[in-house]
C-alpha positions as CSV (number, residue, x, y, z in Angstrom):
1,M,0.0,0.0,0.0
2,N,1.2,3.5,-0.8
3,L,-0.1,6.5,1.1
4,I,0.9,10.1,0.4
5,S,0.3,12.9,2.8
6,W,0.7,16.5,1.6
7,N,0.0,20.0,2.7
8,I,-0.8,21.5,-0.7
9,Q,-1.2,25.2,0.4
10,W,-4.4,25.3,-1.8
11,G,-2.2,24.3,-4.7
12,R,0.0,27.3,-4.5
13,G,3.6,26.5,-5.6
14,A,6.9,28.3,-4.9
15,D,6.3,30.3,-8.1
16,G,3.1,31.8,-6.6
17,R,0.9,29.9,-9.1
18,V,-2.1,27.9,-7.9
19,D,-2.3,24.7,-10.0
20,L,-4.2,21.6,-8.9
21,D,-3.2,19.8,-12.1
22,R,0.4,20.1,-11.0
23,I,-0.5,18.9,-7.5
24,V,-2.0,15.7,-8.9
25,A,0.7,15.2,-11.5
26,D,3.5,15.5,-8.9
27,A,1.8,13.2,-6.5
28,R,1.4,10.6,-9.2
29,A,5.0,11.0,-10.2
30,F,6.1,10.4,-6.7
31,A,4.2,7.1,-6.3
32,D,1.3,5.1,-7.5
33,F,-0.7,6.0,-4.4
34,D,-3.7,4.1,-3.1
35,V,-4.5,6.9,-0.5
36,L,-3.9,10.6,-0.8
37,C,-4.2,12.7,2.3
38,L,-4.3,16.4,1.7
39,Q,-4.2,19.5,4.0
40,E,-5.1,23.1,3.2
41,V,-7.8,22.5,0.6
42,A,-10.0,25.6,-0.1
43,S,-13.4,26.4,-1.5
44,N,-14.6,29.9,-2.3
45,F,-11.5,31.6,-0.8
46,P,-10.5,34.0,-3.5
47,D,-8.6,36.2,-1.1
48,L,-5.9,33.5,-0.6
49,P,-2.8,34.4,-2.6
50,G,-3.1,33.2,-6.2
51,N,-6.4,31.5,-5.7
52,D,-9.4,31.9,-8.0
53,G,-12.0,30.9,-5.3
54,S,-13.0,27.6,-7.0
55,D,-14.2,24.6,-5.1
56,Q,-11.0,22.6,-4.7
57,F,-12.6,19.7,-3.0
58,A,-14.7,19.1,-6.1
59,G,-11.8,20.0,-8.4
60,L,-9.4,17.4,-6.8
61,A,-12.1,14.7,-6.9
62,A,-12.7,15.4,-10.6
63,R,-9.0,15.0,-11.3
64,L,-8.9,11.6,-9.6
65,P,-11.7,9.6,-11.2
66,G,-12.0,6.1,-9.6
67,F,-11.0,7.4,-6.2
68,A,-13.5,7.9,-3.4
69,A,-13.2,11.5,-2.3
70,V,-13.9,12.6,1.3
71,A,-13.9,16.3,2.3
72,G,-13.0,17.3,5.9
73,V,-14.2,20.9,6.3
74,A,-12.8,22.6,9.4
75,T,-13.6,26.2,8.6
76,D,-17.1,26.8,7.3
77,V,-18.2,30.4,7.2
78,A,-20.6,32.6,5.2
79,D,-19.4,34.7,2.4
80,D,-21.0,38.0,1.4
81,A,-23.2,36.5,-1.4
82,G,-25.2,33.8,0.4
83,G,-22.6,31.1,-0.1
84,R,-20.1,29.2,2.0
85,R,-16.3,29.5,2.4
86,Q,-14.7,26.2,3.4
87,F,-11.2,25.2,4.3
88,G,-9.7,21.9,5.6
89,N,-8.5,18.5,4.8
90,M,-9.3,15.9,2.1
91,L,-8.8,12.2,1.7
92,L,-8.9,10.3,-1.7
93,S,-8.9,6.5,-1.7
94,R,-8.6,3.8,-4.3
95,W,-10.5,1.5,-1.9
96,P,-14.1,1.8,-0.8
97,V,-14.7,4.1,2.2
98,L,-16.7,2.2,4.8
99,Q,-17.1,4.9,7.5
100,V,-16.2,8.6,8.0
101,F,-15.7,10.7,11.1
102,R,-15.0,14.4,11.0
103,H,-13.6,15.3,14.4
104,L,-13.4,19.0,15.2
105,L,-10.3,19.4,17.3
106,P,-10.0,21.6,20.5
107,W,-9.8,25.4,19.8
108,P,-9.5,27.1,23.2
109,P,-9.8,30.9,23.0
110,Q,-6.5,32.7,22.7
111,P,-7.2,36.4,22.1
112,G,-4.7,38.2,19.9
113,T,-3.4,35.0,18.3
114,P,-4.3,34.3,14.6
115,T,-5.7,30.7,14.9
116,M,-8.4,28.7,13.1
117,Q,-10.6,25.7,13.7
118,R,-8.8,22.4,13.1
119,L,-10.1,19.0,12.2
120,A,-9.1,15.4,12.1
121,L,-10.7,13.5,9.1
122,E,-11.0,9.8,10.0
123,V,-12.0,7.1,7.5
124,T,-12.2,3.3,7.7
125,L,-11.2,1.9,4.3
126,A,-12.0,-1.5,2.8
127,A,-8.3,-2.2,2.3
128,P,-7.1,-5.6,0.9
129,G,-7.1,-8.0,3.9
130,D,-8.4,-6.2,6.9
131,P,-10.0,-2.8,7.1
132,L,-7.7,0.1,7.7
133,R,-8.3,3.4,9.6
134,V,-6.7,6.5,8.2
135,T,-6.8,9.9,9.8
136,T,-5.4,13.1,8.2
137,T,-5.1,16.3,10.2
138,H,-3.5,19.7,10.3
139,L,-2.7,21.1,13.8
140,E,-2.4,24.7,14.9
141,Y,0.6,26.7,13.9
142,Y,0.6,29.9,16.0
143,S,-0.6,28.6,19.4
144,P,1.3,25.9,21.2
145,P,-1.4,25.5,23.9
146,Q,-4.0,24.9,21.2
147,R,-1.7,22.4,19.5
148,H,-1.1,20.6,22.8
149,A,-4.9,20.3,23.3
150,Q,-5.2,18.9,19.8
151,V,-2.5,16.3,20.4
152,E,-4.3,15.2,23.6
153,R,-7.5,14.9,21.6
154,L,-5.8,12.7,18.9
155,R,-4.6,10.4,21.7
156,A,-8.1,10.2,23.1
157,L,-9.5,9.4,19.6
158,Q,-7.0,6.6,19.2
159,H,-8.1,5.2,22.6
160,E,-11.8,5.5,21.6
161,A,-11.3,4.0,18.1
162,A,-9.2,1.0,19.4
163,A,-12.0,0.3,22.0
164,H,-14.6,0.4,19.2
165,A,-12.5,-1.9,17.1
166,R,-12.3,-4.4,20.0
167,A,-16.0,-4.2,20.6
168,G,-17.0,-4.7,16.9
169,A,-20.0,-3.3,15.1
170,P,-22.7,-1.7,17.3
171,G,-25.6,-3.9,18.1
172,G,-29.3,-3.6,18.9
173,K,-30.7,-2.3,15.6
174,E,-30.2,-3.6,12.0
175,V,-31.5,-0.6,10.1
176,G,-31.0,3.2,9.9
177,P,-28.1,5.1,11.3
178,F,-27.7,2.7,14.2
179,R,-26.4,0.1,11.8
180,A,-22.7,1.0,11.3
181,P,-19.6,-0.9,10.2
182,P,-17.0,-1.7,12.8
183,R,-14.3,0.9,13.3
184,A,-11.0,-0.5,12.1
185,G,-8.2,-1.1,14.6
186,P,-5.0,-0.8,12.5
187,A,-4.5,2.9,12.0
188,I,-2.5,5.6,10.2
189,L,-2.3,9.2,11.3
190,A,-0.8,11.6,8.7
191,G,-0.6,15.3,8.2
192,D,1.0,18.6,8.9
193,F,1.5,18.7,12.7
194,N,3.2,22.1,12.8
195,M,5.8,20.9,15.3
196,A,9.5,19.9,15.0
197,P,10.7,16.3,15.4
198,D,12.1,17.1,18.9
199,D,8.9,18.9,20.1
200,P,7.6,17.4,23.4
201,D,4.1,17.2,21.9
202,K,5.4,14.9,19.2
203,A,6.8,12.6,21.8
204,L,3.5,12.8,23.7
205,L,1.6,11.9,20.5
206,G,3.6,8.7,20.3
207,A,3.6,7.9,24.0
208,P,1.8,4.8,25.4
209,I,-1.9,5.4,26.1
210,D,-2.9,2.3,28.0
211,A,-2.3,-1.5,27.9
212,A,-5.2,-2.1,25.6
213,T,-4.6,0.7,23.1
214,P,-1.9,0.4,20.4
215,R,0.1,3.6,20.6
216,Y,1.2,5.7,17.6
217,R,4.7,5.2,16.2
218,D,6.5,7.6,13.9
219,A,6.8,5.6,10.7
220,W,10.0,7.4,9.6
221,E,11.7,6.2,12.8
222,L,10.6,2.7,12.1
223,A,11.9,2.8,8.5
224,H,15.0,4.8,9.2
225,P,16.1,4.3,12.8
226,G,18.6,6.8,14.0
227,R,18.4,8.9,10.9
228,P,17.0,12.5,11.1
229,H,13.7,13.0,9.3
230,A,14.1,14.4,5.8
231,P,13.0,18.1,5.7
232,S,9.5,18.7,4.3
233,V,9.1,22.5,4.5
234,G,11.0,25.4,3.0
235,L,13.0,23.6,0.3
236,Y,11.8,26.0,-2.4
237,D,9.6,28.7,-1.0
238,K,12.2,31.0,0.5
239,Q,9.8,34.0,0.7
240,Q,7.7,32.3,3.4
241,W,10.5,30.1,4.8
242,P,13.8,32.0,4.4
243,G,15.9,29.7,6.8
244,A,17.1,26.2,6.4
245,P,14.5,23.5,5.5
246,F,12.8,21.7,8.3
247,T,10.2,19.1,9.2
248,F,6.5,19.5,10.2
249,D,5.0,16.7,8.2
250,F,4.8,13.2,9.7
251,I,3.1,9.9,9.3
252,F,2.3,7.7,12.3
253,V,1.1,4.1,12.4
254,S,-0.5,2.2,15.3
255,D,1.8,-0.2,17.0
256,D,-0.1,-3.2,15.4
257,L,1.0,-1.8,11.9
258,A,4.6,-1.2,12.8
259,A,5.9,-4.5,11.3
260,R,4.3,-3.6,8.0
261,V,6.2,-0.3,7.4
262,A,8.4,-0.8,4.4
263,D,9.6,2.7,3.8
264,V,8.9,6.4,4.4
265,A,10.2,9.0,1.9
266,V,9.9,12.7,1.3
267,D,9.7,14.0,-2.3
268,A,12.4,16.6,-2.5
269,R,11.7,17.4,-6.2
270,S,8.2,19.0,-6.2
271,S,7.9,22.8,-5.8
272,A,4.1,22.7,-6.2
273,S,3.5,23.7,-2.5
274,D,5.6,25.2,0.3
275,H,5.5,21.6,1.8
276,Q,6.8,18.4,0.3
277,P,4.7,15.2,-0.1
278,V,5.5,12.4,2.3
279,L,5.1,8.7,1.3
280,L,4.4,5.7,3.4
281,R,4.8,2.2,2.0
282,L,3.2,-0.7,3.8
283,K,4.1,-4.3,3.1
């Protein structure tokens, strides 16, 4: 299985041009992906630099026929013409999507700090073999206290999901919304975490939860033990990131998937965003 996670900055490359065709082409050139996890997808936000205000959730889905497309809208506000402006994450899967959860993450007030609502988009996929749970997210950049609260919530969601997986499908009713597929146990968590590899909150995200819950493991560390994570930000866009390149983008796997990690790689070639795509290969 190949999974790519990428903060696409609404398709805006280092050249300042917004180009979703380039995003899809560069992702395909990087790997024949089965799952594509995207962050910073916009709809009706013409004030974003270079953007035309189009619905990028629909645009990306149209560019990947044959993939199930799931939008995870975190920001959903009115425009001045009776429409909606939306911003968030997206997941596209070659495999059927059995179940979707859109978890709004904590957003405690912090006056004077430019923050936004964040979301974790969780899907259970009918992957070959056993179902697979994939979550893509984008944590707060400007506020460490908010980001810490979001990490705690991701840990709580892993605890809840693992408990649901052990319990199996809900019982009691066979029709309507009470009938639901079981939540998958083996899990991937991917996205832009807006924290460095040595951030204490990254260590917290991978810390044990309890004896019954498989903890998250950094897939890069499993694939490349002792080797620093390849940089994923600031390789080409020196206007936003004038310093040395660094890492904010990670892929985690639950402990019960650790043995299946074959490789993790960062695409250093693409300049289609201010971030680089990150690839996870599972055996």
